[in-house]
N, C-alpha and C positions, 0 to 999 in steps of 0.2 A: 882436311875433314875435321880436324881437332877444333878450330876456332868456330866453325859453324855449329858443333855440337855444344859448345860452351854458350853460344849466343841463344840457342833454343832452350837450354837449361835456365838461362837468366830471365827469359820472357815468361817462363812457366812457374817462376818462383812467387810465393805469396807476397813477399816484399814489393816486388814489381807491380803485382796487382793492386796492392794498397796504394802505392805512389800514384798509379794511374787514376785510381778512384779519387784520390785526394786532389789531383790536378783537375779532374772533371768537376768536382764539387767546387773548387775555388773559381773556375770559369763560370760555372752556373750562378754562384752567388755574385760575382762581379756583374755578369749579364743582367741578372734579376734587379740588382741594385740600380743599374743604369737604364734599363729598358723595361723592367717589371715583366719579364717574360713568363714568370711562374704565377702571376695573378689569376689568370683564368683557371689554372690548376687548382689554386687555393679556394677560389670561389666555388669551383665544383665540388672539391672535397667539403667545404663547409655545408653546402646544401645536402650532401650526402650524410654528413655527421649530425645535422640538426635533429632529426628524429631520435637519434640514438642519445643526443644531450638531453633532449626533453624527457625522454624515458628515464635517463639516470636521475634528472632533477625532480621527477614526479613524486618520489617517496619523500624527499626532503620538504617539498612544498605541502604535501599531505600532512606530514608531520607537524609543520609550522602551522597549518590552518588548524589542525586538530588541537595544538597546544593552545592557540589563541582562543579557540571556541571553548575549551575547558576553563581557561582562565576567565573568560567573560562569564561562563556558567557559575564558577566559583564566586565571582564577584556578585552576580545576581543572587545567588544562595545567601552569601553574607548579608547583602542588603536586605533581602526578603526576611532573614532571621531578625535583623536589627528592627525592621518595621513591625514585625510580629511582636518583638519584646516591648516596643514602644506602645502597640496596641494593647497588649496584656496590661502594661503598667497603667495605661489610661482607664482601662475597664476596672482595674482595682481601685483606682481613685474615684471613679464614679460610684462603685459599690460602697466605698468608705464614706464618701459624701451622702449617699442615699441612707446608710445606716445612721450616720451623725444627724441627718435631717430628721429622721424618724425618732431617734433619741430626744433630740431637742424638742420635737413636737409633743412627745410623750411627757417630757419634764414640764414644759409650758402647761399642759393639761393638768398634771399633778399640782403644780404651783397654783393654778387658778382654783382647782378644787379645794386645795388647802386654805386658800385665803377666803373662799366663800363658806367654808366649814364653820360650824358653831363650836367645834371642838378645838382644843389645844393640842396640836399635833406636831411632831417632827418627822422628818423623812430619813429613811436609811436605805442602804443598798444591800441586796442579796449577794453574798459571797459564795454560798454553797448550797446544794440541795441533797436531801437523803429521802428517796421517794420509794423505800422497799415497802413490802406488804405489812411488815410488823412494826415499822417505824417511819412516820413521815414527818420530817423536820426540814427546816431551812436554817441557815446561819447568816445573820446580818452583821454589818461592819460597826455597830455601836455596842458598847457595854456599860459597865457600872461607871466607868470614867465620864460617860454622857448621861448619867442618872437613870439609866435603864434598870428596871426591877423585874422581879419574878412576878408572873401573872398579869404583866402589862398587856393591854389589848393591841393587836396588830391588824390593821385593816388595809385595804386597797381601794382603787377607784371602783372596782366591780363588787366589793363586798368584803366580808369578814375573812381574814386569813387564818388567825389563831392567837395564841397569847405566848409571851415569853415564858420559857420553861427553865432555862439554865443561863446564867449570867456570868461572864468573865470580865476582865478589866477592859478589853478592847472589842468584844463581840458577844453575841448572845445567840442562843438556841431557841428557835421558835417552833412550838408544836402546833401542827395544822389541825384544822377542825376535822380532817378526814382521818387523823390518827385514831387508832382503836382506843387509846387512853384518854381521849378528849371528849367532853361533853359541854354543850352550850345551850343555855335557855333561849327558846325561840318561841314566836307566835305567828299565826297565820295572818298575812297582811289583809286578807279578804274577810275573815270571820273573827279574828281576834284570839282564837284558841291557842292556849299556851301548852307547851310540852318541852321536853329535852331532845336535842339532837345528838346522836352518837357518832363518832367517827367509824367508818367502815370502808377501808381501802380507799377508793376514790371518790367516795360518796359519803353521805350521813344518813343514818336511819332513825326512824321515829318509832318506838315501840309502844304498845298498850295504849293506843288512841282509842277512845270509847267508840263502840260501834254507832252510837247516836250522833257522834261529832260530824259536823259538816266539813268535810275535807274532800278535795278533788285534786286529780292530777292536773298539774299546771298551777297550783297554789304557790305563791311566793312566801317563803319563810324570812322573817326579820327577827333581829335580836329583841328580846322582851325587856331587857333591862334588869332582870331579876339577878341578884347576886353582886350588882354594882361592879361587875368586871367589864362588861360591854355596854356601851351606851345604847339606849333604845332606838330601834328603828333602822338599824344597819342590815342591809340585805345578806342573807346567808346562803340560801339555796332555793331550789324550785323542785317541788314534787314531781316525780316522774312515774311512780309505780306504787299501787295500793294493793294489799293482800289481807286476807283474814287470818287470824291466828287458828292454830289446830282446834282449840276449844271454842272458837267462834265467839268469843266474848270481847275480844279487842281486834283493832285494825293495826297493821304495821305499814310504814310508808318508807320508800326510798327517795332521796332527794338529791340532786347534783349542785355542787356549789357553783356560784357564778364566777368565781375566780379560777383562772387557768394556773395552777400552781407550778407547772413545769416551765412556764414562760415568764415567772416573776423576776423582775430585775430591780424594782424599788417597792418599798413599803412604807406605811404610815404608822408611827407609834403613837398611841392615845395617851394623852396626859391629863390627870385631873387638873382642873383650872387653878387649883391652889398649890400645885406642886411645881416648884422651880425645876428647870432641866437645862442641861447643856448639851449642844449637839453640834457636829461639824457642819451639817446642813439642816437648818432648823426653820420652820415656818409655823408661827403661832397666831391664832386669832382668839380673842376673847369672846365668849358668848355673852 
């Protein structure tokens, strides 16, 4: 009975089971290699595992697709931004070219007017504006070094601007005809009536016009030439409003200058024909 008991104990041991399984595995491997007996099983398992594999691959494919889409979107955004920048640059160049064209046209007009004018003039550029209620001045880029002098008449294409008030070496202050401290002798272009026009904020006023004087709204005022400061016949302003004084002995009138002072960029300095002058940008014609 003892040997039989030992035999049963040996067949039930884990080592025996392991060796048997190992032997079965080796036999199966040899058979599969020679006859491919496990190929149908592998094919079946692959069909069963295919949905699981695709399910596991889907998040990775989705991530790759999203990453590719984001990359393309970023590329398109960068390309769009670059194109917008190029468009902005082109628009700025067009605006600059338009501005340069307008400035060139304006300068050509100024040059033509200067050449046709019987006055001796030179051109200066406005560098600053002071358009407060109490003081209306501009600063030009020519001064005593160019021969500019106090009291010199300053005009534009549209009409009279004012006269030089303060002079330094390289620039000058021009008091405008609308300054309350300025007065200019004028006459009506229609009737020849002469009076003084005083500055008043953005306009000029004419005080103490005789009641019998023939003045109307719309009359054009030009320089009368009195005082030898401004040449005769230069446009100054246009009458826009007439009123009677309180004692009803005189009329007073308001006139708007022809010059738009806030848009001034260039002015003309008027020179006596017998006065030499020096200017960076000078145009002179003898009368």
